[in-house]
PyMOL commands that place a pseudoatom at each C-alpha (Angstrom):
pseudoatom trace, name=CA, resn=MET, resi=1, chain=A, elem=C, hetatm=0, pos=[61.125, 143.378, 134.384]
pseudoatom trace, name=CA, resn=LEU, resi=2, chain=A, elem=C, hetatm=0, pos=[64.543, 143.981, 132.844]
pseudoatom trace, name=CA, resn=ASN, resi=3, chain=A, elem=C, hetatm=0, pos=[66.325, 141.559, 130.564]
pseudoatom trace, name=CA, resn=GLU, resi=4, chain=A, elem=C, hetatm=0, pos=[68.312, 139.115, 132.698]
pseudoatom trace, name=CA, resn=ASN, resi=5, chain=A, elem=C, hetatm=0, pos=[71.560, 140.273, 131.081]
pseudoatom trace, name=CA, resn=PHE, resi=6, chain=A, elem=C, hetatm=0, pos=[71.320, 143.427, 133.213]
pseudoatom trace, name=CA, resn=VAL, resi=7, chain=A, elem=C, hetatm=0, pos=[72.693, 141.209, 136.005]
pseudoatom trace, name=CA, resn=ILE, resi=8, chain=A, elem=C, hetatm=0, pos=[75.994, 141.317, 134.114]
pseudoatom trace, name=CA, resn=LEU, resi=9, chain=A, elem=C, hetatm=0, pos=[75.896, 145.125, 134.077]
pseudoatom trace, name=CA, resn=GLY, resi=10, chain=A, elem=C, hetatm=0, pos=[75.215, 145.064, 137.820]
pseudoatom trace, name=CA, resn=ALA, resi=11, chain=A, elem=C, hetatm=0, pos=[78.150, 142.710, 138.371]
pseudoatom trace, name=CA, resn=ILE, resi=12, chain=A, elem=C, hetatm=0, pos=[80.430, 145.040, 136.415]
pseudoatom trace, name=CA, resn=ILE, resi=13, chain=A, elem=C, hetatm=0, pos=[79.265, 148.057, 138.426]
pseudoatom trace, name=CA, resn=ALA, resi=14, chain=A, elem=C, hetatm=0, pos=[79.831, 146.189, 141.702]
pseudoatom trace, name=CA, resn=ALA, resi=15, chain=A, elem=C, hetatm=0, pos=[83.250, 145.002, 140.495]
pseudoatom trace, name=CA, resn=LEU, resi=16, chain=A, elem=C, hetatm=0, pos=[84.290, 148.610, 139.807]
pseudoatom trace, name=CA, resn=GLY, resi=17, chain=A, elem=C, hetatm=0, pos=[83.339, 149.569, 143.360]
pseudoatom trace, name=CA, resn=SER, resi=18, chain=A, elem=C, hetatm=0, pos=[85.171, 146.555, 144.721]
pseudoatom trace, name=CA, resn=ILE, resi=19, chain=A, elem=C, hetatm=0, pos=[88.338, 147.328, 142.755]
pseudoatom trace, name=CA, resn=LYS, resi=20, chain=A, elem=C, hetatm=0, pos=[88.417, 150.837, 144.222]
pseudoatom trace, name=CA, resn=TYR, resi=21, chain=A, elem=C, hetatm=0, pos=[87.902, 149.427, 147.741]
pseudoatom trace, name=CA, resn=LEU, resi=22, chain=A, elem=C, hetatm=0, pos=[90.571, 146.780, 147.131]
pseudoatom trace, name=CA, resn=ILE, resi=23, chain=A, elem=C, hetatm=0, pos=[93.088, 149.438, 146.057]
pseudoatom trace, name=CA, resn=GLU, resi=24, chain=A, elem=C, hetatm=0, pos=[92.229, 151.625, 149.055]
pseudoatom trace, name=CA, resn=THR, resi=25, chain=A, elem=C, hetatm=0, pos=[92.652, 148.599, 151.343]
pseudoatom trace, name=CA, resn=ILE, resi=26, chain=A, elem=C, hetatm=0, pos=[96.125, 147.920, 149.957]
pseudoatom trace, name=CA, resn=GLN, resi=27, chain=A, elem=C, hetatm=0, pos=[96.978, 151.623, 150.350]
pseudoatom trace, name=CA, resn=GLY, resi=28, chain=A, elem=C, hetatm=0, pos=[95.701, 151.583, 153.948]
pseudoatom trace, name=CA, resn=ARG, resi=29, chain=A, elem=C, hetatm=0, pos=[93.094, 154.296, 153.256]
pseudoatom trace, name=CA, resn=VAL, resi=30, chain=A, elem=C, hetatm=0, pos=[90.200, 152.069, 154.369]
pseudoatom trace, name=CA, resn=LYS, resi=31, chain=A, elem=C, hetatm=0, pos=[90.328, 149.621, 157.252]
pseudoatom trace, name=CA, resn=PRO, resi=32, chain=A, elem=C, hetatm=0, pos=[88.105, 146.605, 156.573]
pseudoatom trace, name=CA, resn=ASN, resi=33, chain=A, elem=C, hetatm=0, pos=[86.989, 144.484, 159.489]
pseudoatom trace, name=CA, resn=ARG, resi=34, chain=A, elem=C, hetatm=0, pos=[88.623, 141.124, 158.772]
pseudoatom trace, name=CA, resn=VAL, resi=35, chain=A, elem=C, hetatm=0, pos=[85.948, 139.114, 160.592]
pseudoatom trace, name=CA, resn=THR, resi=36, chain=A, elem=C, hetatm=0, pos=[83.256, 140.785, 158.507]
pseudoatom trace, name=CA, resn=PHE, resi=37, chain=A, elem=C, hetatm=0, pos=[85.061, 140.378, 155.211]
pseudoatom trace, name=CA, resn=PHE, resi=38, chain=A, elem=C, hetatm=0, pos=[85.954, 136.739, 155.892]
pseudoatom trace, name=CA, resn=VAL, resi=39, chain=A, elem=C, hetatm=0, pos=[82.327, 135.820, 156.528]
pseudoatom trace, name=CA, resn=TRP, resi=40, chain=A, elem=C, hetatm=0, pos=[81.196, 138.176, 153.738]
pseudoatom trace, name=CA, resn=ALA, resi=41, chain=A, elem=C, hetatm=0, pos=[83.285, 135.982, 151.438]
pseudoatom trace, name=CA, resn=LEU, resi=42, chain=A, elem=C, hetatm=0, pos=[82.235, 132.634, 152.865]
pseudoatom trace, name=CA, resn=ALA, resi=43, chain=A, elem=C, hetatm=0, pos=[78.469, 133.128, 153.325]
pseudoatom trace, name=CA, resn=PRO, resi=44, chain=A, elem=C, hetatm=0, pos=[77.665, 134.459, 149.833]
pseudoatom trace, name=CA, resn=LEU, resi=45, chain=A, elem=C, hetatm=0, pos=[79.781, 131.788, 148.170]
pseudoatom trace, name=CA, resn=ILE, resi=46, chain=A, elem=C, hetatm=0, pos=[77.772, 129.158, 150.053]
pseudoatom trace, name=CA, resn=ALA, resi=47, chain=A, elem=C, hetatm=0, pos=[74.549, 130.933, 149.067]
pseudoatom trace, name=CA, resn=PHE, resi=48, chain=A, elem=C, hetatm=0, pos=[75.808, 131.047, 145.466]
pseudoatom trace, name=CA, resn=THR, resi=49, chain=A, elem=C, hetatm=0, pos=[76.306, 127.272, 145.517]
pseudoatom trace, name=CA, resn=ALA, resi=50, chain=A, elem=C, hetatm=0, pos=[72.799, 126.810, 146.970]
pseudoatom trace, name=CA, resn=GLU, resi=51, chain=A, elem=C, hetatm=0, pos=[71.297, 129.147, 144.361]
pseudoatom trace, name=CA, resn=ILE, resi=52, chain=A, elem=C, hetatm=0, pos=[72.942, 127.169, 141.556]
pseudoatom trace, name=CA, resn=LYS, resi=53, chain=A, elem=C, hetatm=0, pos=[71.551, 123.934, 143.017]
pseudoatom trace, name=CA, resn=GLN, resi=54, chain=A, elem=C, hetatm=0, pos=[68.112, 125.591, 143.226]
pseudoatom trace, name=CA, resn=GLY, resi=55, chain=A, elem=C, hetatm=0, pos=[68.306, 126.512, 139.519]
pseudoatom trace, name=CA, resn=VAL, resi=56, chain=A, elem=C, hetatm=0, pos=[68.572, 130.287, 139.996]
pseudoatom trace, name=CA, resn=GLY, resi=57, chain=A, elem=C, hetatm=0, pos=[70.674, 130.915, 136.879]
pseudoatom trace, name=CA, resn=ILE, resi=58, chain=A, elem=C, hetatm=0, pos=[72.275, 134.225, 135.905]
pseudoatom trace, name=CA, resn=GLN, resi=59, chain=A, elem=C, hetatm=0, pos=[70.881, 136.087, 138.923]
pseudoatom trace, name=CA, resn=SER, resi=60, chain=A, elem=C, hetatm=0, pos=[73.278, 134.029, 141.065]
pseudoatom trace, name=CA, resn=LEU, resi=61, chain=A, elem=C, hetatm=0, pos=[76.128, 136.039, 139.490]
pseudoatom trace, name=CA, resn=MET, resi=62, chain=A, elem=C, hetatm=0, pos=[75.338, 138.900, 141.901]
pseudoatom trace, name=CA, resn=THR, resi=63, chain=A, elem=C, hetatm=0, pos=[75.665, 136.550, 144.885]
pseudoatom trace, name=CA, resn=PHE, resi=64, chain=A, elem=C, hetatm=0, pos=[78.960, 135.197, 143.562]
pseudoatom trace, name=CA, resn=GLY, resi=65, chain=A, elem=C, hetatm=0, pos=[80.266, 138.751, 143.153]
pseudoatom trace, name=CA, resn=VAL, resi=66, chain=A, elem=C, hetatm=0, pos=[79.352, 139.788, 146.690]
pseudoatom trace, name=CA, resn=GLY, resi=67, chain=A, elem=C, hetatm=0, pos=[81.318, 136.768, 147.935]
pseudoatom trace, name=CA, resn=PHE, resi=68, chain=A, elem=C, hetatm=0, pos=[84.350, 136.926, 145.682]
pseudoatom trace, name=CA, resn=SER, resi=69, chain=A, elem=C, hetatm=0, pos=[85.065, 140.651, 146.164]
pseudoatom trace, name=CA, resn=PRO, resi=70, chain=A, elem=C, hetatm=0, pos=[85.192, 140.465, 149.984]
pseudoatom trace, name=CA, resn=LEU, resi=71, chain=A, elem=C, hetatm=0, pos=[87.536, 137.483, 149.654]
pseudoatom trace, name=CA, resn=LEU, resi=72, chain=A, elem=C, hetatm=0, pos=[89.952, 139.681, 147.694]
pseudoatom trace, name=CA, resn=VAL, resi=73, chain=A, elem=C, hetatm=0, pos=[89.579, 142.516, 150.237]
pseudoatom trace, name=CA, resn=PHE, resi=74, chain=A, elem=C, hetatm=0, pos=[90.128, 140.086, 153.130]
pseudoatom trace, name=CA, resn=LEU, resi=75, chain=A, elem=C, hetatm=0, pos=[93.356, 138.862, 151.519]
pseudoatom trace, name=CA, resn=ALA, resi=76, chain=A, elem=C, hetatm=0, pos=[94.437, 142.431, 150.678]
pseudoatom trace, name=CA, resn=SER, resi=77, chain=A, elem=C, hetatm=0, pos=[93.997, 143.481, 154.314]
pseudoatom trace, name=CA, resn=PHE, resi=78, chain=A, elem=C, hetatm=0, pos=[97.066, 141.380, 155.123]
pseudoatom trace, name=CA, resn=VAL, resi=79, chain=A, elem=C, hetatm=0, pos=[99.210, 143.174, 152.525]
pseudoatom trace, name=CA, resn=ASN, resi=80, chain=A, elem=C, hetatm=0, pos=[99.240, 146.582, 154.215]
pseudoatom trace, name=CA, resn=LYS, resi=81, chain=A, elem=C, hetatm=0, pos=[99.228, 146.485, 158.010]
pseudoatom trace, name=CA, resn=LYS, resi=82, chain=A, elem=C, hetatm=0, pos=[97.789, 150.041, 158.078]
pseudoatom trace, name=CA, resn=SER, resi=83, chain=A, elem=C, hetatm=0, pos=[94.615, 148.656, 156.517]
pseudoatom trace, name=CA, resn=GLU, resi=84, chain=A, elem=C, hetatm=0, pos=[93.954, 146.433, 159.529]
pseudoatom trace, name=CA, resn=TRP, resi=85, chain=A, elem=C, hetatm=0, pos=[91.013, 147.280, 161.781]
pseudoatom trace, name=CA, resn=LYS, resi=86, chain=A, elem=C, hetatm=0, pos=[91.529, 146.326, 165.420]
pseudoatom trace, name=CA, resn=LEU, resi=87, chain=A, elem=C, hetatm=0, pos=[89.154, 143.531, 166.360]
pseudoatom trace, name=CA, resn=ASN, resi=88, chain=A, elem=C, hetatm=0, pos=[87.357, 143.231, 169.696]
pseudoatom trace, name=CA, resn=SER, resi=89, chain=A, elem=C, hetatm=0, pos=[85.131, 140.682, 171.425]
pseudoatom trace, name=CA, resn=PHE, resi=90, chain=A, elem=C, hetatm=0, pos=[82.013, 141.996, 169.631]
pseudoatom trace, name=CA, resn=ASP, resi=91, chain=A, elem=C, hetatm=0, pos=[83.666, 141.289, 166.257]
pseudoatom trace, name=CA, resn=PHE, resi=92, chain=A, elem=C, hetatm=0, pos=[84.653, 137.776, 167.284]
pseudoatom trace, name=CA, resn=THR, resi=93, chain=A, elem=C, hetatm=0, pos=[81.214, 137.053, 168.789]
pseudoatom trace, name=CA, resn=CYS, resi=94, chain=A, elem=C, hetatm=0, pos=[79.485, 138.093, 165.556]
pseudoatom trace, name=CA, resn=GLY, resi=95, chain=A, elem=C, hetatm=0, pos=[81.982, 136.039, 163.574]
pseudoatom trace, name=CA, resn=ALA, resi=96, chain=A, elem=C, hetatm=0, pos=[81.427, 132.982, 165.765]
pseudoatom trace, name=CA, resn=LEU, resi=97, chain=A, elem=C, hetatm=0, pos=[77.631, 133.304, 165.490]
pseudoatom trace, name=CA, resn=SER, resi=98, chain=A, elem=C, hetatm=0, pos=[78.037, 133.623, 161.727]
pseudoatom trace, name=CA, resn=LEU, resi=99, chain=A, elem=C, hetatm=0, pos=[80.008, 130.403, 161.606]
pseudoatom trace, name=CA, resn=VAL, resi=100, chain=A, elem=C, hetatm=0, pos=[77.337, 128.691, 163.728]
pseudoatom trace, name=CA, resn=GLY, resi=101, chain=A, elem=C, hetatm=0, pos=[74.783, 129.788, 161.130]
pseudoatom trace, name=CA, resn=LEU, resi=102, chain=A, elem=C, hetatm=0, pos=[76.919, 128.258, 158.394]
pseudoatom trace, name=CA, resn=LEU, resi=103, chain=A, elem=C, hetatm=0, pos=[77.244, 125.072, 160.446]
pseudoatom trace, name=CA, resn=PHE, resi=104, chain=A, elem=C, hetatm=0, pos=[73.431, 124.825, 160.600]
pseudoatom trace, name=CA, resn=TRP, resi=105, chain=A, elem=C, hetatm=0, pos=[73.376, 125.155, 156.826]
pseudoatom trace, name=CA, resn=TYR, resi=106, chain=A, elem=C, hetatm=0, pos=[75.950, 122.369, 156.523]
pseudoatom trace, name=CA, resn=ILE, resi=107, chain=A, elem=C, hetatm=0, pos=[73.868, 120.110, 158.746]
pseudoatom trace, name=CA, resn=THR, resi=108, chain=A, elem=C, hetatm=0, pos=[70.624, 120.674, 156.806]
pseudoatom trace, name=CA, resn=ARG, resi=109, chain=A, elem=C, hetatm=0, pos=[72.071, 120.963, 153.271]
pseudoatom trace, name=CA, resn=THR, resi=110, chain=A, elem=C, hetatm=0, pos=[68.776, 122.246, 151.904]
pseudoatom trace, name=CA, resn=GLY, resi=111, chain=A, elem=C, hetatm=0, pos=[68.895, 125.020, 149.284]
pseudoatom trace, name=CA, resn=ASN, resi=112, chain=A, elem=C, hetatm=0, pos=[66.553, 127.601, 150.828]
pseudoatom trace, name=CA, resn=ILE, resi=113, chain=A, elem=C, hetatm=0, pos=[67.819, 126.798, 154.317]
pseudoatom trace, name=CA, resn=ALA, resi=114, chain=A, elem=C, hetatm=0, pos=[71.360, 127.315, 153.059]
pseudoatom trace, name=CA, resn=ILE, resi=115, chain=A, elem=C, hetatm=0, pos=[70.377, 130.702, 151.651]
pseudoatom trace, name=CA, resn=THR, resi=116, chain=A, elem=C, hetatm=0, pos=[68.576, 131.642, 154.881]
pseudoatom trace, name=CA, resn=PHE, resi=117, chain=A, elem=C, hetatm=0, pos=[71.533, 130.724, 157.084]
pseudoatom trace, name=CA, resn=SER, resi=118, chain=A, elem=C, hetatm=0, pos=[73.937, 132.409, 154.671]
pseudoatom trace, name=CA, resn=ILE, resi=119, chain=A, elem=C, hetatm=0, pos=[71.887, 135.608, 154.978]
pseudoatom trace, name=CA, resn=LEU, resi=120, chain=A, elem=C, hetatm=0, pos=[71.845, 135.238, 158.772]
pseudoatom trace, name=CA, resn=ALA, resi=121, chain=A, elem=C, hetatm=0, pos=[75.592, 134.601, 158.883]
pseudoatom trace, name=CA, resn=ASP, resi=122, chain=A, elem=C, hetatm=0, pos=[76.299, 137.473, 156.517]
pseudoatom trace, name=CA, resn=GLY, resi=123, chain=A, elem=C, hetatm=0, pos=[74.059, 139.792, 158.541]
pseudoatom trace, name=CA, resn=LEU, resi=124, chain=A, elem=C, hetatm=0, pos=[75.776, 138.905, 161.799]
pseudoatom trace, name=CA, resn=ALA, resi=125, chain=A, elem=C, hetatm=0, pos=[79.117, 139.466, 160.116]
pseudoatom trace, name=CA, resn=ALA, resi=126, chain=A, elem=C, hetatm=0, pos=[77.885, 142.846, 158.880]
pseudoatom trace, name=CA, resn=LEU, resi=127, chain=A, elem=C, hetatm=0, pos=[77.157, 144.071, 162.421]
pseudoatom trace, name=CA, resn=PRO, resi=128, chain=A, elem=C, hetatm=0, pos=[80.792, 144.938, 163.271]
pseudoatom trace, name=CA, resn=THR, resi=129, chain=A, elem=C, hetatm=0, pos=[81.133, 146.929, 160.038]
pseudoatom trace, name=CA, resn=ILE, resi=130, chain=A, elem=C, hetatm=0, pos=[77.791, 148.644, 160.629]
pseudoatom trace, name=CA, resn=VAL, resi=131, chain=A, elem=C, hetatm=0, pos=[78.908, 149.631, 164.134]
pseudoatom trace, name=CA, resn=LYS, resi=132, chain=A, elem=C, hetatm=0, pos=[82.311, 150.738, 162.820]
pseudoatom trace, name=CA, resn=SER, resi=133, chain=A, elem=C, hetatm=0, pos=[80.645, 152.732, 160.020]
pseudoatom trace, name=CA, resn=PHE, resi=134, chain=A, elem=C, hetatm=0, pos=[78.427, 154.432, 162.600]
pseudoatom trace, name=CA, resn=HIS, resi=135, chain=A, elem=C, hetatm=0, pos=[81.309, 155.436, 164.884]
pseudoatom trace, name=CA, resn=TYR, resi=136, chain=A, elem=C, hetatm=0, pos=[84.209, 155.709, 162.412]
pseudoatom trace, name=CA, resn=PRO, resi=137, chain=A, elem=C, hetatm=0, pos=[82.828, 156.364, 158.904]
pseudoatom trace, name=CA, resn=GLU, resi=138, chain=A, elem=C, hetatm=0, pos=[86.234, 157.615, 157.782]
pseudoatom trace, name=CA, resn=THR, resi=139, chain=A, elem=C, hetatm=0, pos=[87.549, 154.016, 157.962]
pseudoatom trace, name=CA, resn=GLU, resi=140, chain=A, elem=C, hetatm=0, pos=[85.206, 152.938, 155.169]
pseudoatom trace, name=CA, resn=HIS, resi=141, chain=A, elem=C, hetatm=0, pos=[84.438, 154.017, 151.621]
pseudoatom trace, name=CA, resn=SER, resi=142, chain=A, elem=C, hetatm=0, pos=[80.798, 154.383, 150.639]
pseudoatom trace, name=CA, resn=TRP, resi=143, chain=A, elem=C, hetatm=0, pos=[81.277, 153.712, 146.920]
pseudoatom trace, name=CA, resn=VAL, resi=144, chain=A, elem=C, hetatm=0, pos=[81.659, 149.920, 147.246]
pseudoatom trace, name=CA, resn=TYR, resi=145, chain=A, elem=C, hetatm=0, pos=[78.373, 149.658, 149.168]
pseudoatom trace, name=CA, resn=LEU, resi=146, chain=A, elem=C, hetatm=0, pos=[76.517, 151.861, 146.678]
pseudoatom trace, name=CA, resn=THR, resi=147, chain=A, elem=C, hetatm=0, pos=[77.733, 149.797, 143.721]
pseudoatom trace, name=CA, resn=ALA, resi=148, chain=A, elem=C, hetatm=0, pos=[76.730, 146.555, 145.474]
pseudoatom trace, name=CA, resn=ALA, resi=149, chain=A, elem=C, hetatm=0, pos=[73.266, 148.032, 146.159]
pseudoatom trace, name=CA, resn=ILE, resi=150, chain=A, elem=C, hetatm=0, pos=[72.957, 148.989, 142.482]
pseudoatom trace, name=CA, resn=SER, resi=151, chain=A, elem=C, hetatm=0, pos=[73.962, 145.461, 141.474]
pseudoatom trace, name=CA, resn=ALA, resi=152, chain=A, elem=C, hetatm=0, pos=[71.382, 143.965, 143.854]
pseudoatom trace, name=CA, resn=SER, resi=153, chain=A, elem=C, hetatm=0, pos=[68.708, 146.337, 142.506]
pseudoatom trace, name=CA, resn=LEU, resi=154, chain=A, elem=C, hetatm=0, pos=[69.445, 145.394, 138.901]
pseudoatom trace, name=CA, resn=THR, resi=155, chain=A, elem=C, hetatm=0, pos=[69.379, 141.714, 139.847]
pseudoatom trace, name=CA, resn=LEU, resi=156, chain=A, elem=C, hetatm=0, pos=[65.988, 142.127, 141.523]
pseudoatom trace, name=CA, resn=LEU, resi=157, chain=A, elem=C, hetatm=0, pos=[64.632, 143.920, 138.456]
pseudoatom trace, name=CA, resn=THR, resi=158, chain=A, elem=C, hetatm=0, pos=[65.513, 140.903, 136.275]
pseudoatom trace, name=CA, resn=ILE, resi=159, chain=A, elem=C, hetatm=0, pos=[63.691, 138.284, 138.338]
pseudoatom trace, name=CA, resn=ASP, resi=160, chain=A, elem=C, hetatm=0, pos=[60.688, 136.672, 136.698]
pseudoatom trace, name=CA, resn=ASN, resi=161, chain=A, elem=C, hetatm=0, pos=[60.400, 133.742, 139.106]
pseudoatom trace, name=CA, resn=TRP, resi=162, chain=A, elem=C, hetatm=0, pos=[59.755, 135.373, 142.492]
pseudoatom trace, name=CA, resn=ASN, resi=163, chain=A, elem=C, hetatm=0, pos=[60.723, 132.648, 144.919]
pseudoatom trace, name=CA, resn=PHE, resi=164, chain=A, elem=C, hetatm=0, pos=[63.070, 132.894, 147.885]
pseudoatom trace, name=CA, resn=ALA, resi=165, chain=A, elem=C, hetatm=0, pos=[65.974, 131.236, 146.062]
pseudoatom trace, name=CA, resn=HIS, resi=166, chain=A, elem=C, hetatm=0, pos=[65.875, 134.035, 143.478]
pseudoatom trace, name=CA, resn=TYR, resi=167, chain=A, elem=C, hetatm=0, pos=[65.213, 137.110, 145.619]
pseudoatom trace, name=CA, resn=GLY, resi=168, chain=A, elem=C, hetatm=0, pos=[66.419, 136.260, 149.157]
pseudoatom trace, name=CA, resn=PHE, resi=169, chain=A, elem=C, hetatm=0, pos=[70.094, 137.167, 148.936]
pseudoatom trace, name=CA, resn=PRO, resi=170, chain=A, elem=C, hetatm=0, pos=[69.684, 140.156, 146.575]
pseudoatom trace, name=CA, resn=VAL, resi=171, chain=A, elem=C, hetatm=0, pos=[67.064, 141.751, 148.876]
pseudoatom trace, name=CA, resn=TYR, resi=172, chain=A, elem=C, hetatm=0, pos=[69.332, 141.255, 151.876]
pseudoatom trace, name=CA, resn=ILE, resi=173, chain=A, elem=C, hetatm=0, pos=[72.365, 142.706, 150.030]
pseudoatom trace, name=CA, resn=LEU, resi=174, chain=A, elem=C, hetatm=0, pos=[70.341, 145.728, 148.917]
pseudoatom trace, name=CA, resn=ILE, resi=175, chain=A, elem=C, hetatm=0, pos=[69.241, 146.469, 152.491]
pseudoatom trace, name=CA, resn=VAL, resi=176, chain=A, elem=C, hetatm=0, pos=[72.586, 145.963, 154.252]
pseudoatom trace, name=CA, resn=CYS, resi=177, chain=A, elem=C, hetatm=0, pos=[74.534, 147.864, 151.599]
pseudoatom trace, name=CA, resn=LEU, resi=178, chain=A, elem=C, hetatm=0, pos=[72.155, 150.833, 151.722]
pseudoatom trace, name=CA, resn=ILE, resi=179, chain=A, elem=C, hetatm=0, pos=[72.507, 150.928, 155.505]
pseudoatom trace, name=CA, resn=ILE, resi=180, chain=A, elem=C, hetatm=0, pos=[76.310, 150.930, 155.402]
pseudoatom trace, name=CA, resn=PHE, resi=181, chain=A, elem=C, hetatm=0, pos=[76.393, 153.348, 152.462]
pseudoatom trace, name=CA, resn=SER, resi=182, chain=A, elem=C, hetatm=0, pos=[74.176, 155.806, 154.364]
pseudoatom trace, name=CA, resn=LEU, resi=183, chain=A, elem=C, hetatm=0, pos=[76.233, 155.531, 157.561]
pseudoatom trace, name=CA, resn=VAL, resi=184, chain=A, elem=C, hetatm=0, pos=[79.492, 156.165, 155.712]
pseudoatom trace, name=CA, resn=GLN, resi=185, chain=A, elem=C, hetatm=0, pos=[78.371, 158.692, 153.099]
pseudoatom trace, name=CA, resn=PHE, resi=186, chain=A, elem=C, hetatm=0, pos=[76.301, 160.878, 155.411]
pseudoatom trace, name=CA, resn=LYS, resi=187, chain=A, elem=C, hetatm=0, pos=[78.299, 160.185, 158.612]
pseudoatom trace, name=CA, resn=LEU, resi=188, chain=A, elem=C, hetatm=0, pos=[75.045, 159.534, 160.460]
pseudoatom trace, name=CA, resn=GLY, resi=189, chain=A, elem=C, hetatm=0, pos=[76.821, 158.418, 163.639]
pseudoatom trace, name=CA, resn=LYS, resi=190, chain=A, elem=C, hetatm=0, pos=[78.790, 161.645, 163.816]
pseudoatom trace, name=CA, resn=LEU, resi=191, chain=A, elem=C, hetatm=0, pos=[75.619, 163.662, 163.109]
pseudoatom trace, name=CA, resn=SER, resi=192, chain=A, elem=C, hetatm=0, pos=[73.669, 161.920, 165.870]
pseudoatom trace, name=CA, resn=LYS, resi=193, chain=A, elem=C, hetatm=0, pos=[76.480, 162.553, 168.366]
pseudoatom trace, name=CA, resn=SER, resi=194, chain=A, elem=C, hetatm=0, pos=[76.616, 166.246, 167.538]
pseudoatom trace, name=CA, resn=ALA, resi=195, chain=A, elem=C, hetatm=0, pos=[72.812, 166.628, 167.667]
for i in range(1, 195): cmd.bond("trace and resi %d" % i, "trace and resi %d" % (i + 1))
show_as sticks, trace
zoom trace
């Protein structure tokens, strides 16, 4: 187990990746899915609140970071119209299901349930970006997902109390970020089409 202050290092690493993505969004070089990034801001910030109420401590910094950065990217996507990704019914369906998940959290207001529904909502919101990364990897940048995966890994390595409140969101973030990173970095969708 690493010292819990490594969570801060992970947050800094993730912030560096997010700053690069934010700049590329403003420049129009990446095209974030607004539905995804809106829910990617909302769900982790709800999970962060639930983690704080569950007594998670410094490890909740990673969850806050993976909510705050997408909020900035979401807002930046309105600055440069070239950074806008065209949304379709699949995007809106995933977004609506994500919001339903958050509604279930609001109704129950229980810490671990809030984290579970935040993960579900975040995962549903990730689907449009996963699909987009599969078909159009050039519209994304892999660095932000790698840095978030590193941050999640460092957070997991600092946990000494292995309960769901502590590990649930970091494990989810590690998995989803590695999936998107792999799709974008290695252009797996393009490879499978050519094979």
